[in-house]
C-alpha positions as CSV (number, residue, x, y, z in Angstrom):
1,R,107.8,126.9,68.4
2,P,110.8,125.2,66.8
3,G,110.8,121.6,65.9
4,T,108.2,119.0,64.7
5,K,106.0,116.5,66.5
6,R,107.3,113.1,65.5
7,L,106.3,109.5,66.3
8,P,108.7,108.0,68.9
9,R,111.9,106.4,67.7
10,A,112.3,104.6,71.0
11,I,109.7,103.3,73.5
12,V,110.2,102.2,77.1
13,V,107.7,99.3,76.9
14,G,108.1,97.8,80.4
15,V,107.9,96.7,83.0
16,K,105.6,98.1,85.7
17,K,107.4,98.7,89.0
18,G,110.7,98.0,87.3
19,G,112.2,101.5,87.2
20,T,110.7,102.8,84.0
21,R,110.0,106.3,85.4
22,A,113.6,106.6,86.6
23,V,114.9,105.7,83.1
24,L,112.6,108.2,81.5
25,E,113.6,111.0,83.9
26,F,117.3,110.2,83.6
27,I,117.3,110.0,79.8
28,R,115.4,113.2,79.2
29,V,118.3,115.1,80.7
30,H,120.1,114.3,77.5
31,P,120.0,117.3,75.0
32,E,119.4,114.9,72.1
33,V,116.3,113.3,73.7
34,R,112.8,114.7,74.1
35,A,110.4,112.6,76.1
36,L,106.7,112.6,76.7
37,G,106.2,113.0,80.5
38,T,102.9,111.1,80.8
39,E,102.1,107.5,79.7
40,P,100.0,107.7,76.5
41,H,98.8,104.1,76.6
42,F,98.4,104.3,72.8
43,F,99.3,100.7,71.9
44,D,97.1,99.2,74.6
45,R,94.1,101.4,75.4
46,N,94.0,104.2,72.8
47,Y,95.0,102.5,69.6
48,H,91.5,103.3,68.1
49,R,92.4,107.0,68.2
50,G,94.9,106.6,65.4
51,L,98.5,107.6,64.8
52,E,97.8,111.3,64.3
53,W,96.3,111.5,67.8
54,Y,99.4,109.8,69.1
55,R,101.8,112.0,67.2
56,N,100.1,115.1,68.5
57,L,100.9,114.1,72.1
58,M,104.6,114.1,71.4
59,P,107.0,116.9,72.3
60,R,108.5,118.9,69.4
61,T,111.9,117.8,68.3
62,L,114.7,119.1,66.1
63,D,116.1,116.8,63.4
64,S,119.0,115.9,65.7
65,Q,116.7,114.8,68.6
66,I,115.0,111.5,69.4
67,T,111.4,111.3,70.6
68,V,110.8,108.8,73.5
69,E,107.7,107.7,75.3
70,K,107.1,105.1,78.1
71,T,104.1,102.9,78.9
72,P,105.1,99.9,81.0
73,S,102.0,97.9,80.3
74,Y,102.9,97.5,76.6
75,F,105.3,94.7,77.6
76,V,102.3,92.5,78.7
77,T,99.9,93.6,76.0
78,N,99.5,90.9,73.3
79,E,98.8,93.4,70.5
80,A,101.5,95.9,71.3
81,P,104.4,94.3,69.4
82,R,102.5,94.0,66.2
83,R,101.1,97.5,66.5
84,I,104.5,99.1,67.2
85,H,106.0,97.1,64.4
86,S,103.3,98.4,62.0
87,M,104.1,102.0,63.0
88,A,107.8,101.6,62.4
89,K,109.7,98.3,62.3
90,D,113.0,100.0,63.4
91,T,111.6,101.3,66.7
92,K,114.0,100.8,69.5
93,L,112.5,99.1,72.6
94,I,113.7,99.5,76.2
95,V,112.6,97.0,78.9
96,V,113.5,97.7,82.5
97,V,113.4,94.4,84.4
98,R,113.7,93.7,88.1
99,N,113.7,90.6,90.3
100,P,110.1,89.4,89.7
101,V,109.5,88.6,93.4
102,T,110.5,92.1,94.5
103,R,108.5,93.5,91.6
104,A,105.3,91.7,92.6
105,I,105.6,92.9,96.2
106,S,106.2,96.5,95.0
107,D,103.2,96.2,92.7
108,Y,101.0,94.9,95.6
109,T,102.3,97.7,97.8
110,Q,101.2,100.3,95.3
111,T,97.8,98.8,94.9
112,L,97.4,98.5,98.7
113,S,98.1,102.2,99.1
114,K,95.1,103.0,96.8
115,K,92.8,100.1,97.9
116,P,93.5,99.3,101.6
117,D,90.8,96.6,101.7
118,I,92.3,94.2,99.1
119,P,93.1,90.6,100.1
120,T,96.6,89.8,101.5
121,F,99.5,89.3,99.2
122,E,99.6,85.6,100.1
123,G,95.9,85.2,99.4
124,L,96.3,86.7,95.9
125,T,99.5,84.8,95.1
126,F,98.3,81.3,95.6
127,R,95.4,79.3,94.1
128,N,96.4,76.6,96.6
129,R,99.1,77.5,99.2
130,S,99.7,74.0,100.6
131,L,100.2,72.6,97.1
132,G,102.3,75.7,96.2
133,L,100.0,76.5,93.2
134,V,100.7,80.1,92.2
135,D,97.8,82.1,90.6
136,T,99.3,83.2,87.3
137,S,96.1,85.1,86.4
138,W,96.9,87.7,89.0
139,N,98.6,90.5,87.1
140,A,101.3,91.2,89.8
141,I,102.5,87.6,89.3
142,R,102.0,87.4,85.6
143,I,104.0,90.5,84.7
144,G,107.2,88.9,86.2
145,M,107.1,85.9,83.8
146,Y,109.3,87.9,81.5
147,A,110.3,85.0,79.2
148,V,106.7,84.3,78.3
149,H,105.9,88.0,77.3
150,L,109.2,88.3,75.5
151,E,108.2,85.6,73.0
152,S,105.5,87.7,71.5
153,W,108.0,90.6,71.0
154,L,110.6,88.4,69.3
155,Q,108.0,87.5,66.7
156,Y,108.2,91.0,65.4
157,F,111.6,92.5,66.6
158,P,115.1,91.1,66.7
159,L,116.9,91.0,70.1
160,S,119.3,93.7,68.8
161,Q,116.4,96.2,68.8
162,I,115.5,95.5,72.4
163,H,117.6,96.8,75.3
164,F,117.2,95.4,78.8
165,V,117.9,97.6,81.8
166,S,118.6,96.0,85.2
167,G,116.3,97.7,87.7
168,E,118.7,96.7,90.5
169,K,121.7,98.2,88.8
170,L,119.7,101.3,88.0
171,I,119.8,101.9,91.8
172,T,123.4,100.8,92.5
173,D,125.0,102.2,89.3
174,P,122.7,104.6,87.5
175,A,125.4,106.1,85.4
176,G,126.6,102.7,84.2
177,E,123.1,101.6,83.2
178,M,122.3,104.9,81.6
179,G,125.6,104.7,79.7
180,K,124.3,101.5,78.0
181,V,121.0,103.1,77.3
182,Q,122.7,106.0,75.6
183,D,124.8,103.6,73.5
184,F,121.7,101.6,72.5
185,L,120.0,104.9,71.4
186,G,123.1,105.8,69.4
187,I,123.7,109.0,71.3
188,K,126.8,110.4,73.0
189,R,127.3,109.4,76.7
190,V,126.4,112.8,78.2
191,I,124.6,111.4,81.3
192,T,127.4,110.3,83.7
193,D,128.2,109.9,87.4
194,K,128.2,113.7,87.8
195,H,124.5,113.8,87.2
196,F,123.5,111.6,90.2
197,Y,123.5,111.6,94.0
198,F,122.2,108.9,96.3
199,N,119.2,109.9,98.3
200,K,119.4,108.0,101.6
201,T,115.8,108.7,102.6
202,K,114.4,107.3,99.4
203,G,117.0,104.6,99.0
204,F,117.7,105.4,95.3
205,P,119.6,107.8,93.1
206,C,118.3,111.2,92.2
207,L,119.3,113.7,89.5
208,K,121.4,116.7,90.6
209,K,119.8,118.8,87.9
210,S,116.5,118.1,86.1
211,E,115.8,118.7,82.5
212,S,113.7,121.8,83.1
213,S,115.6,123.5,86.0
214,G,118.9,123.6,87.8
215,L,117.3,122.1,90.9
216,P,117.8,118.5,92.1
217,R,115.1,116.1,90.9
218,C,113.9,113.1,92.8
219,L,111.1,110.8,91.7
220,G,107.7,111.5,93.3
221,K,106.2,110.4,96.7
222,S,104.8,107.2,95.1
223,K,108.4,106.0,94.5
224,G,110.5,104.3,97.2
225,R,107.5,103.2,99.3
226,T,108.3,100.8,102.1
227,H,107.3,97.4,101.0
228,V,104.7,95.3,102.9
229,Q,106.3,92.6,105.1
230,I,105.8,89.2,103.5
231,D,106.2,85.8,105.1
232,P,109.7,84.6,104.1
233,E,108.2,81.2,103.2
234,V,105.9,82.8,100.7
235,I,108.9,84.6,99.2
236,E,110.8,81.3,98.9
237,Q,107.8,79.6,97.2
238,L,107.7,82.5,94.7
239,R,111.4,82.3,94.1
240,D,111.0,78.6,93.2
241,F,108.0,79.5,90.9
242,Y,110.0,82.1,89.0
243,R,113.3,80.3,88.7
244,P,112.6,78.4,85.5
245,Y,111.1,81.6,83.9
246,N,114.2,83.6,85.0
247,I,116.6,81.0,83.6
248,K,114.8,80.9,80.3
249,F,114.8,84.8,80.2
250,Y,118.6,84.9,80.9
251,E,119.2,82.4,78.1
252,T,117.1,84.2,75.6
253,V,118.5,87.6,76.2
254,G,122.1,86.4,76.9
255,Q,122.3,88.3,80.2
256,D,122.3,87.0,83.8
257,F,120.4,89.4,86.1
258,R,121.4,87.4,89.2
259,W,118.0,87.2,90.7
260,E,118.7,83.6,91.9
């Protein structure tokens, strides 16, 4: 088969429930991009297997093509920035972010669908509800503290090598967000408005044609789940909790995501 298996030149490193699968499915429509469909979890769980194991997972590419992979848990893995940097310090990083409160609820909704007997969202969110003490050890809460995780990436990579995608705009203006991703990757803007249609049932955009066939392609059943209803007061307390982290994140990346 033509082409060579190469280490990725760009990695979608985060965040879980932010819209990473959509970015991957959208970008792989581009003729100059080849993407690994599954999450290899190399830089967090499988690092001991070595770079050759990792390279072998990759799709074959021509010299003119870019290899991309995505594993959203990298963003919150302490060792990931150093490990990716030691593979190739010019690796381009894509981070899909979303309002951390909505992201936490989405995360909980996904877990609940697999483990119906877990405690309530409220029970997991607070160490002490009346004092408003949020439990930052719960992963669903911790992931949304973007400013904190970003610090470890900035020890190894300049901001110019990290591109932030708005999970909200990915739904309202997929072509606009994907245009910026294509610019960041240094490839022609091939993916445009004509590639998308809005699926009312799912509540998000779908591709008119997928990479592998001429048929429309929507993300799987696990995407676009109806969120669990959460007490508005809990949401308000969480908004207050995340506000300082959000502001610090906006200031660091020079971009206002308007989650306030």
